C-alpha positions as CSV (number, residue, x, y, z in Angstrom):
1,M,0.0,0.0,0.0
2,K,1.4,3.4,-1.0
3,K,2.3,5.7,1.8
4,E,2.9,9.5,1.8
5,I,6.1,10.3,3.6
6,P,7.3,13.9,3.5
7,L,11.0,14.8,3.5
8,F,10.3,17.6,6.1
9,K,7.6,18.2,8.6
10,V,7.2,21.0,11.1
11,F,7.1,19.9,14.7
12,M,4.9,22.1,16.9
13,S,4.2,21.4,20.6
14,K,0.5,21.3,21.6
15,D,1.5,23.9,24.2
16,A,3.1,26.3,21.8
17,A,-0.1,28.2,20.8
18,K,-1.2,28.7,24.5
19,R,2.3,29.9,25.5
20,A,2.6,32.2,22.5
21,G,-1.0,33.4,23.1
22,E,-0.1,34.4,26.6
23,V,2.7,36.5,25.3
24,I,0.5,38.1,22.6
25,N,-2.1,39.1,25.2
26,S,0.5,40.3,27.7
27,G,1.0,43.7,26.1
28,F,4.8,43.0,25.6
29,I,5.9,41.0,22.6
30,G,9.4,42.2,22.0
31,E,12.7,40.8,23.3
32,G,11.9,40.2,27.0
33,P,11.6,37.6,29.7
34,Q,10.7,34.7,27.3
35,V,13.9,35.3,25.4
36,K,16.0,35.2,28.6
37,K,14.3,32.0,29.7
38,F,14.7,30.4,26.3
39,E,18.4,31.1,26.3
40,S,18.8,29.7,29.8
41,E,16.9,26.5,28.7
42,L,19.1,26.1,25.6
43,R,22.2,26.3,27.9
44,R,20.8,23.5,29.9
45,F,20.0,21.3,26.9
46,F,23.4,21.8,25.5
47,E,25.1,21.4,28.9
48,A,27.0,24.5,28.2
49,D,29.6,25.3,30.8
50,E,30.1,28.8,32.3
51,A,32.6,29.8,29.6
52,Y,29.8,29.7,27.0
53,N,27.4,32.3,25.8
54,I,24.2,31.8,23.9
55,S,22.6,34.7,22.1
56,T,19.3,34.2,20.3
57,V,18.5,36.0,17.1
58,N,15.8,36.1,14.5
59,S,17.5,33.6,12.1
60,A,20.6,31.6,11.6
61,T,21.5,33.9,8.7
62,S,21.5,36.8,11.2
63,A,23.7,34.7,13.5
64,E,26.2,34.2,10.8
65,H,26.2,37.9,9.8
66,L,26.6,39.0,13.4
67,L,29.7,36.8,13.8
68,Y,31.4,38.3,10.7
69,H,30.5,41.8,11.8
70,Y,32.0,41.0,15.2
71,F,35.2,39.8,13.6
72,K,35.6,42.9,11.4
73,K,36.5,44.9,14.6
74,D,39.5,44.7,16.9
75,R,38.5,42.5,19.8
76,T,40.0,41.2,23.0
77,L,38.8,37.6,23.6
78,L,39.4,34.9,26.1
79,E,40.9,31.9,24.3
80,N,39.6,28.5,25.3
81,L,42.4,26.0,25.2
82,Y,39.9,23.4,24.1
83,Q,40.4,21.1,27.1
84,G,38.3,23.6,29.1
85,I,41.1,23.9,31.7
86,A,42.8,27.3,31.1
87,F,41.9,30.6,29.6
88,T,44.3,33.3,28.3
89,S,43.8,36.7,26.8
90,C,43.8,36.7,23.0
91,K,43.9,39.9,20.8
92,W,42.0,39.6,17.6
93,D,43.0,42.0,14.9
94,A,40.1,43.2,12.7
95,L,39.6,41.5,9.3
96,K,41.2,43.2,6.4
97,P,39.9,43.1,2.7
98,T,42.8,40.7,1.8
99,D,41.9,38.3,4.6
100,E,40.1,35.1,3.6
101,V,37.2,33.1,4.9
102,L,37.5,29.5,3.8
103,T,34.1,27.8,3.5
104,T,32.2,25.0,1.8
105,A,30.0,25.3,-1.4
106,L,27.8,22.3,-0.5
107,T,25.4,24.0,2.0
108,C,22.5,26.3,2.2
109,T,23.1,29.8,0.9
110,A,22.6,31.1,4.5
111,T,26.1,29.8,5.3
112,N,27.8,31.9,2.6
113,W,25.7,34.9,1.7
114,P,26.6,36.6,5.1
115,I,30.3,36.3,4.1
116,I,29.7,38.1,0.8
117,N,27.4,40.7,2.4
118,S,30.1,41.4,4.9
119,G,32.4,42.3,2.1
120,L,34.8,39.5,3.0
121,N,37.1,37.5,0.7
122,L,35.4,34.1,0.3
123,K,37.5,31.1,-0.7
124,W,36.0,27.7,-1.5
125,V,37.2,24.5,0.0
126,D,36.3,21.2,-1.7
127,T,33.9,18.6,-0.4
128,D,34.7,15.0,0.7
129,P,32.1,13.0,-1.2
130,K,32.4,10.2,1.4
131,T,31.1,12.4,4.2
132,L,29.6,15.4,2.3
133,N,31.6,17.6,4.7
134,M,34.5,19.9,3.9
135,S,37.5,18.1,2.7
136,L,40.2,18.6,5.3
137,D,42.9,17.5,2.9
138,D,41.9,20.4,0.6
139,L,41.6,22.7,3.6
140,E,45.1,21.9,4.6
141,N,46.3,22.7,1.1
142,K,44.4,26.0,0.8
143,I,45.0,27.5,4.2
144,N,47.7,30.3,4.0
145,E,48.8,33.5,5.6
146,H,45.6,35.3,4.5
147,T,43.3,32.7,6.2
148,R,41.5,34.2,9.3
149,I,38.2,32.2,9.5
150,I,37.2,28.7,8.5
151,T,33.5,28.0,8.3
152,V,32.4,24.4,8.3
153,V,29.0,22.7,8.1
154,H,28.1,19.4,9.7
155,W,26.2,18.1,6.7
156,G,22.9,16.5,7.6
157,G,24.0,16.5,11.3
158,N,27.1,14.3,10.6
159,P,30.0,15.9,12.5
160,I,33.2,16.8,10.6
161,D,36.5,15.6,12.2
162,L,36.8,18.4,14.8
163,D,40.1,17.0,16.1
164,R,41.9,17.2,12.8
165,L,40.2,20.6,12.1
166,K,41.7,22.0,15.3
167,E,45.1,20.6,14.5
168,I,45.1,22.3,11.1
169,T,44.0,25.7,12.5
170,D,46.4,25.5,15.4
171,T,49.3,24.8,13.0
172,A,48.2,27.7,10.8
173,T,48.0,30.0,13.8
174,E,51.5,29.1,14.9
175,K,52.9,29.2,11.4
176,Y,51.5,32.5,10.3
177,G,51.3,34.2,13.7
178,R,47.6,35.1,13.3
179,K,44.7,33.6,15.0
180,V,42.5,31.4,12.8
181,I,38.9,31.2,14.0
182,I,36.6,28.2,13.4
183,I,32.9,28.9,12.9
184,E,30.6,25.8,12.9
185,D,27.4,26.1,11.0
186,C,25.3,23.8,13.1
187,A,22.0,24.3,11.3
188,H,21.8,20.6,10.5
189,S,23.2,19.3,13.7
190,F,21.0,20.2,16.7
191,G,21.7,17.5,19.2
192,S,24.6,15.8,17.4
193,T,27.7,15.0,19.5
194,W,31.4,14.7,19.0
195,K,33.2,12.7,21.8
196,D,30.1,13.0,23.9
197,K,30.0,16.9,23.6
198,K,27.2,18.5,21.8
199,I,28.1,20.0,18.4
200,G,28.5,23.8,18.7
201,F,29.9,23.5,22.2
202,T,33.3,21.9,21.7
203,G,35.4,25.1,21.8
204,N,34.5,27.0,18.6
205,F,31.9,29.6,17.6
206,G,28.6,28.0,16.4
207,T,25.5,29.2,14.7
208,F,22.2,27.3,14.9
209,S,18.9,27.5,13.0
210,L,15.5,27.4,14.6
211,Q,13.7,27.8,11.2
212,A,10.4,26.0,10.6
213,I,11.7,22.6,9.5
214,K,14.7,22.2,11.7
215,H,14.9,19.8,14.7
216,I,13.5,22.6,16.9
217,T,11.7,25.6,15.6
218,S,10.8,28.9,17.2
219,G,8.7,29.8,14.1
220,D,11.8,31.3,12.8
221,G,15.0,32.1,14.6
222,G,18.5,31.0,15.5
223,F,21.3,31.5,18.0
224,I,25.0,32.0,18.4
225,S,27.1,29.8,20.7
226,S,30.3,31.4,21.8
227,P,33.2,29.9,23.9
228,Y,33.9,33.4,25.2
229,A,31.5,34.5,27.9
230,S,33.0,37.9,27.4
231,S,31.3,38.2,24.1
232,T,27.8,38.1,25.6
233,K,27.4,41.8,25.9
234,S,28.7,42.4,22.4
235,F,26.3,40.0,20.7
236,N,23.3,41.0,22.8
237,T,24.0,44.7,22.0
238,L,24.7,44.2,18.3
239,R,21.5,42.3,17.8
240,W,19.6,45.4,18.9
241,Y,21.0,48.2,16.8
242,G,24.1,48.4,19.0
243,I,22.0,49.7,22.0
244,D,22.9,48.3,25.4
245,R,19.4,47.7,26.7
246,D,20.7,46.8,30.2
247,A,22.8,49.9,30.7
248,G,20.3,51.7,32.8
249,N,21.8,55.1,32.0
250,R,19.1,56.6,29.9
251,A,17.8,60.0,30.8
252,D,14.6,59.2,28.9
253,F,13.4,55.5,28.8
254,R,12.7,55.7,25.1
255,C,16.0,57.5,24.2
256,E,19.1,55.4,24.0
257,A,22.5,56.3,25.4
258,D,25.5,56.7,23.1
259,V,25.8,53.9,20.5
260,E,29.4,53.0,20.2
261,E,29.1,50.4,17.4
262,A,26.2,50.3,14.8
263,G,24.3,47.0,15.1
264,Y,21.3,45.4,13.5
265,K,17.7,44.5,14.3
266,Y,18.4,40.8,14.6
267,H,17.0,40.1,18.1
268,M,14.5,37.3,18.8
269,N,11.1,38.4,20.2
270,D,9.1,36.8,23.1
271,I,6.5,35.2,20.7
272,S,9.2,33.2,18.9
273,A,10.9,32.4,22.2
274,A,7.7,31.1,23.7
275,I,7.2,28.8,20.7
276,G,10.9,27.7,21.0
277,R,10.6,27.0,24.7
278,S,7.5,24.8,24.1
279,N,9.2,22.8,21.3
280,L,12.5,22.5,23.2
281,E,10.7,20.5,25.8
282,H,10.4,17.8,23.1
283,A,14.0,18.0,21.9
284,D,15.1,14.7,23.3
285,Y,12.2,12.9,21.6
286,I,12.9,14.6,18.2
287,V,16.6,14.1,18.3
288,N,16.4,10.5,19.5
289,S,13.8,9.8,16.8
290,N,16.1,11.1,14.1
291,K,19.0,9.2,15.5
292,S,17.0,5.9,15.6
293,N,15.8,6.3,12.0
294,G,19.3,7.1,10.8
295,Q,20.7,4.1,12.6
296,F,18.0,1.9,11.0
297,Y,18.9,3.1,7.5
298,K,22.6,2.5,8.3
299,E,22.0,-1.1,9.3
300,N,19.4,-2.0,6.6
301,L,20.8,-0.2,3.6
302,K,24.4,-1.4,4.0
303,G,25.4,-3.4,1.0
304,V,22.3,-2.7,-1.0
305,D,23.0,-2.7,-4.7
306,G,23.4,0.8,-6.1
307,I,23.6,2.5,-2.7
308,T,26.7,3.8,-1.0
309,L,26.3,5.1,2.6
310,I,28.0,8.2,4.0
311,N,31.0,7.7,6.3
312,E,30.7,8.6,9.9
313,F,33.3,8.7,12.8
314,D,33.0,6.2,15.6
315,C,33.2,9.1,18.1
316,A,30.4,11.0,16.5
317,D,26.7,10.6,17.1
318,P,24.8,12.3,14.3
319,A,21.3,13.7,15.0
320,Y,20.4,13.3,11.2
321,W,18.5,16.4,10.1
322,L,19.1,14.8,6.8
323,Y,19.9,11.2,6.0
324,S,22.1,11.3,2.9
325,L,23.4,8.6,0.7
326,H,24.8,8.1,-2.8
327,A,22.7,6.3,-5.4
328,E,23.5,5.0,-8.8
329,R,21.0,6.6,-11.3
330,R,20.0,9.0,-8.5
331,D,17.4,10.8,-10.5
332,D,15.6,7.5,-11.3
333,L,15.6,6.6,-7.6
334,M,14.2,10.0,-6.7
335,R,11.5,9.6,-9.3
336,Y,10.7,6.1,-8.2
337,L,10.4,7.1,-4.5
338,G,8.2,10.0,-5.5
339,E,5.9,7.7,-7.4
340,N,5.5,5.7,-4.3
341,G,4.8,8.6,-2.0
342,V,8.3,9.2,-0.6
343,K,9.8,12.6,-1.0
344,S,13.5,13.0,-1.5
345,S,15.9,15.7,-2.6
346,R,19.5,16.9,-2.7
347,V,18.1,19.7,-0.5
348,H,20.8,22.3,-1.1
349,E,22.2,23.5,-4.5
350,R,26.0,24.0,-4.5
351,N,26.6,27.7,-3.8
352,D,29.4,28.2,-6.3
353,L,27.0,27.9,-9.3
354,H,25.1,31.1,-8.6
355,T,25.8,34.3,-10.5
356,C,26.6,36.2,-7.3
357,T,29.5,33.8,-6.5
358,Q,31.3,33.7,-9.9
359,Q,34.1,36.0,-8.7
360,F,35.1,33.2,-6.3
361,K,35.0,30.5,-8.9
362,S,37.2,27.5,-8.1
363,H,37.8,23.9,-9.3
364,L,35.9,21.6,-6.8
365,P,36.1,18.0,-8.1
366,G,34.8,16.6,-4.8
367,V,31.6,18.7,-5.1
368,D,31.3,17.7,-8.8
369,E,31.4,14.0,-7.8
370,A,29.1,14.4,-4.7
371,V,26.2,16.1,-6.4
372,K,26.0,13.5,-9.2
373,T,24.7,10.8,-6.8
374,M,23.8,12.3,-3.4
375,L,20.2,12.1,-2.2
376,C,18.4,12.7,1.1
377,I,15.5,10.6,2.3
378,P,13.0,11.2,5.1
379,V,14.5,10.6,8.6
380,G,12.6,12.8,11.0
381,Y,10.3,12.1,14.0
382,W,7.3,11.5,11.7
383,V,9.0,8.5,10.1
384,D,7.7,5.6,12.2
385,Q,8.8,2.0,12.2
386,E,6.4,1.1,9.4
387,S,7.4,4.1,7.3
388,R,11.2,3.5,7.5
389,E,10.6,-0.2,6.7
390,Y,8.6,0.9,3.7
391,I,11.3,3.2,2.5
392,V,14.0,0.5,2.9
393,D,11.9,-2.1,1.1
394,L,11.3,0.3,-1.8
395,I,15.0,0.9,-2.2
396,K,15.9,-2.8,-1.9
397,K,13.4,-3.7,-4.7
398,G,15.5,-1.6,-7.1
399,W,14.6,1.3,-9.4
């Protein structure tokens, strides 16, 4: 019997409407107590230690843009020595036009458009077709004295090799005498772990998406995770025009004090935060459902003719926002699944094909190879035991 199984489905808690309604009827719907509570609850979910800051914003794209804006200024940071034992002062020199941000082309445009819109020098790093993550071999070859930031994506929730990534950036920092920052785009990886630590909280900057079809949604929204607690005030000020809302030094409650650095209107409001708080209560269920479905596919699609599974590290525990695989005659499989009610897709077009990125054109043979055969199949909480067996049986029958 034909089943209808979507690739994405919005999760909305039964309590979300009530909680959001209470905010709507409260007379205050801007950034307020719900945002603060949501940030606190996110800290608990991610088991963030005291060194970490979480700042919510209105989208993951805003989170990315705020980070690049932040690094375009001279900053004094506290440098986490990764083991979480010691902290030392670290001076960050503002990005210059000749400085490079190394990034992946195989991702949502939300990863890379903030780099371009910040006027920074984008440089593509190839993809490893076996993982669909950034090729660390290519990264090692391309990193140079101009490299200041490396932005990686954990494709589908499958963590990149964070240990080797750190080794590469540490070597470059020592070799060129300039700090190389890692930004992890965690839009796909809410709840994924690397060596039992949640992705986005292993010592690097992270950006998360709370958009409609992600693991957890706040209607729309996102947040920054920062290993420097000292950055809290900067991000929270920059997300609201550059106004320090907690300063308490206004002569008139509606008139701001001096704005030292122009910011943006990127804050999250209490309506979104109320929705996010309601859905976050179900995060373990959602993440564990995705993990269970992903593991089922790994076990039952291994060795199937025409299918090659994506490599994962033993120390990683992916939360599978996407379950990706390689398929011979991929378009035929996609058509066959669709005819039987199962939605599938490549999900994201490679970013280097767009007109607005042609100035950064680069030869990316790994991306060329990956996009020929990659495909994502339904893996979310709505895929029950019967549905995942149906999908596996369809694939095993051939296309």
